[in-house]
C-alpha positions as CSV (number, residue, x, y, z in Angstrom):
1,X,12.3,-4.8,46.3
2,X,15.3,-5.8,44.5
3,X,16.0,-5.4,40.7
4,X,15.9,-9.1,40.2
5,X,12.1,-9.4,41.3
6,X,11.2,-6.5,39.1
7,X,13.2,-7.9,36.1
8,X,13.6,-11.7,36.4
9,X,16.1,-13.1,34.1
10,X,14.7,-15.8,31.9
11,X,16.5,-18.7,30.3
12,X,16.1,-20.7,26.9
13,X,18.3,-24.2,26.7
14,X,18.1,-25.2,23.0
15,X,19.8,-28.1,21.6
16,X,22.3,-27.7,18.7
17,X,23.9,-30.6,17.2
18,X,25.9,-30.4,14.0
19,X,24.9,-27.3,13.3
20,X,21.2,-27.9,13.4
21,X,19.0,-26.0,16.0
22,X,16.5,-28.3,17.4
23,X,12.6,-27.2,17.8
24,X,13.3,-23.5,17.4
25,X,10.0,-22.7,17.0
26,X,8.9,-24.1,20.1
27,X,11.5,-22.1,22.2
28,X,10.9,-19.1,20.3
29,X,7.0,-19.3,21.3
30,X,8.3,-19.9,24.8
31,X,10.4,-16.7,24.8
32,X,7.5,-14.3,23.2
33,X,5.0,-15.7,25.6
34,X,7.4,-15.2,28.7
35,X,8.3,-11.7,27.5
36,X,4.6,-10.9,26.9
37,X,3.3,-12.0,30.4
38,X,6.1,-10.8,32.4
39,X,7.2,-7.4,30.5
40,X,4.3,-6.8,28.3
41,X,6.4,-6.7,25.4
42,X,4.9,-7.8,21.9
43,X,8.0,-7.3,19.9
44,X,9.8,-10.8,19.3
45,X,13.4,-11.7,20.1
46,X,14.3,-13.3,16.8
47,X,16.1,-16.3,18.4
48,X,17.2,-17.4,15.0
49,X,19.2,-14.4,14.4
50,X,20.9,-14.5,18.1
51,X,22.1,-18.0,17.7
52,X,25.4,-18.5,15.7
53,X,25.2,-22.2,15.8
54,X,28.7,-24.3,16.1
55,X,28.8,-26.1,12.9
56,X,30.4,-29.6,14.7
57,X,29.5,-31.1,17.9
58,X,26.5,-31.2,20.4
59,X,25.8,-28.1,22.3
60,X,23.7,-26.5,24.9
61,X,22.7,-23.1,23.7
62,X,22.0,-21.0,26.8
63,X,20.3,-17.7,26.2
64,X,19.7,-15.5,29.2
65,X,17.1,-12.7,28.6
66,X,14.4,-10.4,29.7
67,X,13.4,-7.3,27.9
68,X,16.6,-7.9,25.9
69,X,19.0,-10.5,25.5
70,X,21.7,-10.6,28.3
71,X,24.0,-13.5,27.2
72,X,24.1,-16.3,24.6
73,X,26.6,-19.3,25.6
74,X,27.3,-22.5,23.9
75,X,28.3,-25.2,26.2
76,X,29.3,-29.0,25.1
77,X,26.7,-30.9,26.5
78,X,27.4,-33.7,28.8
79,X,24.6,-35.8,29.7
80,X,23.8,-36.2,33.5
81,X,23.6,-40.2,34.5
82,X,20.4,-40.7,36.4
83,X,20.2,-44.0,38.0
84,X,18.3,-43.1,41.3
85,X,15.0,-41.3,41.7
86,X,13.3,-40.1,44.8
87,X,9.7,-38.3,45.2
88,X,10.1,-35.3,47.4
89,X,7.4,-32.7,48.3
90,X,7.8,-29.0,47.5
91,X,5.5,-26.2,47.0
92,X,8.0,-24.8,44.3
93,X,6.7,-22.4,41.7
94,X,8.5,-22.2,38.5
95,X,5.9,-21.4,35.8
96,X,8.3,-19.5,33.7
97,X,11.9,-20.6,33.0
98,X,14.0,-18.5,35.3
99,X,17.7,-18.4,34.9
100,X,17.7,-18.7,38.8
101,X,17.5,-22.1,39.7
102,X,18.4,-21.7,43.5
103,X,15.4,-23.4,44.8
104,X,15.7,-26.3,42.5
105,X,19.5,-26.7,43.1
106,X,18.7,-26.8,46.8
107,X,16.1,-29.1,46.7
108,X,18.3,-31.6,44.7
109,X,21.3,-30.7,47.3
110,X,19.1,-31.7,50.1
111,X,18.9,-35.1,48.7
112,X,22.2,-35.9,47.9
113,X,21.8,-39.6,48.0
114,X,19.8,-39.8,44.8
115,X,20.8,-38.7,41.2
116,X,17.7,-36.7,40.6
117,X,14.4,-36.0,42.6
118,X,10.7,-36.2,41.2
119,X,8.8,-33.0,42.6
120,X,5.4,-33.6,44.2
121,X,3.2,-30.8,44.7
122,X,-0.4,-30.6,45.9
123,X,-0.3,-34.5,45.9
124,X,0.5,-34.7,42.3
125,X,3.7,-35.6,40.5
126,X,5.1,-32.9,38.3
127,X,8.8,-32.5,37.3
128,X,12.4,-33.3,38.0
129,X,14.7,-30.6,38.6
130,X,15.9,-30.9,35.1
131,X,13.1,-32.2,33.0
132,X,9.4,-33.0,32.5
133,X,8.1,-36.3,33.2
134,X,6.3,-39.3,31.5
135,X,4.9,-42.6,32.5
136,X,4.4,-45.5,30.4
137,X,1.3,-47.9,31.2
138,X,1.8,-50.6,28.8
139,X,0.1,-48.9,25.9
140,X,0.5,-45.2,26.2
141,X,2.8,-42.7,27.8
142,X,1.2,-39.9,29.9
143,X,2.8,-36.7,31.2
144,X,1.6,-35.0,34.4
145,X,-1.3,-32.4,33.6
146,X,0.4,-29.9,35.6
147,X,3.9,-29.7,35.5
148,X,6.0,-27.1,37.3
149,X,7.4,-25.6,33.8
150,X,5.7,-26.6,30.4
151,X,8.8,-27.6,28.6
152,X,9.3,-27.4,24.7
153,X,9.9,-30.9,24.0
154,X,6.9,-31.9,26.3
155,X,4.7,-29.8,24.2
156,X,6.2,-30.9,20.8
157,X,5.2,-34.7,22.1
158,X,2.0,-33.5,23.1
159,X,1.2,-31.9,19.6
160,X,2.8,-34.9,17.8
161,X,0.1,-37.4,19.8
162,X,2.8,-39.1,21.3
163,X,2.1,-38.2,25.1
164,X,-1.3,-37.5,26.7
165,X,-1.7,-35.6,30.0
166,X,-3.1,-37.0,33.2
167,X,-3.0,-36.1,36.9
168,X,-0.5,-38.9,38.4
169,X,-0.1,-39.2,42.0
170,X,2.5,-41.3,44.0
171,X,0.0,-44.2,44.7
172,X,-0.8,-44.4,41.0
173,X,2.7,-45.5,40.1
174,X,2.0,-49.1,40.3
175,X,-0.1,-48.6,37.2
176,X,2.9,-47.6,35.3
177,X,6.0,-49.9,34.1
178,X,8.5,-47.2,32.8
179,X,9.5,-43.5,33.2
180,X,11.0,-41.2,30.8
181,X,12.7,-37.7,31.2
182,X,11.7,-35.0,28.7
183,X,13.7,-32.0,27.8
184,X,15.6,-30.3,24.9
185,X,18.8,-31.8,25.4
186,X,17.6,-35.3,26.3
187,X,14.6,-35.4,24.1
188,X,12.7,-38.3,25.3
189,X,14.9,-40.6,27.5
190,X,13.5,-43.8,29.0
191,X,15.1,-44.5,32.4
192,X,16.6,-48.0,32.6
193,X,17.0,-49.8,36.0
194,X,14.4,-47.3,37.8
195,X,11.8,-49.4,39.6
196,X,8.6,-47.3,39.9
197,X,7.8,-49.1,43.1
198,X,10.9,-48.0,45.0
199,X,10.4,-44.4,44.5
């Protein structure tokens, strides 16, 4: 068995804007949970002490870690323009936020004709390759009950009562009028020009 499988590298992507670190407690919680589950380590990696936030500009802080921190990068953030979506089926497993995104990237590469894919697993809609999802039925935003990855911003919006969870199938999309992408960098971004009936 390769070393990679014994010690999978994990990733936290954290938004930093104007020196402010966003949702740090949610990232800390996921980091602690992942290290406890995968490596049985209870001692916390103190992200607050690891991060040296740039004071100006918008950055994606990329922390690669396992038992210890492997690297910290600050990458100027450029938002991906998403105009087209497509639902694709996959049995992908991405319970932990692994640094290795090969299977996600491959899935997207196969469908070059669209900007992003919605991954359908076991008949249920889950996530895109870069975000959690939410669907609006005219009164309430719902996020899939079983995402591929439980994102930090998704969790915050659930805790705030803004989102509710629900199992959502492709055939249910006629009940919804809007779709939003949720991740640490985008926050909660409603996609314009996306017709759900075309997915």
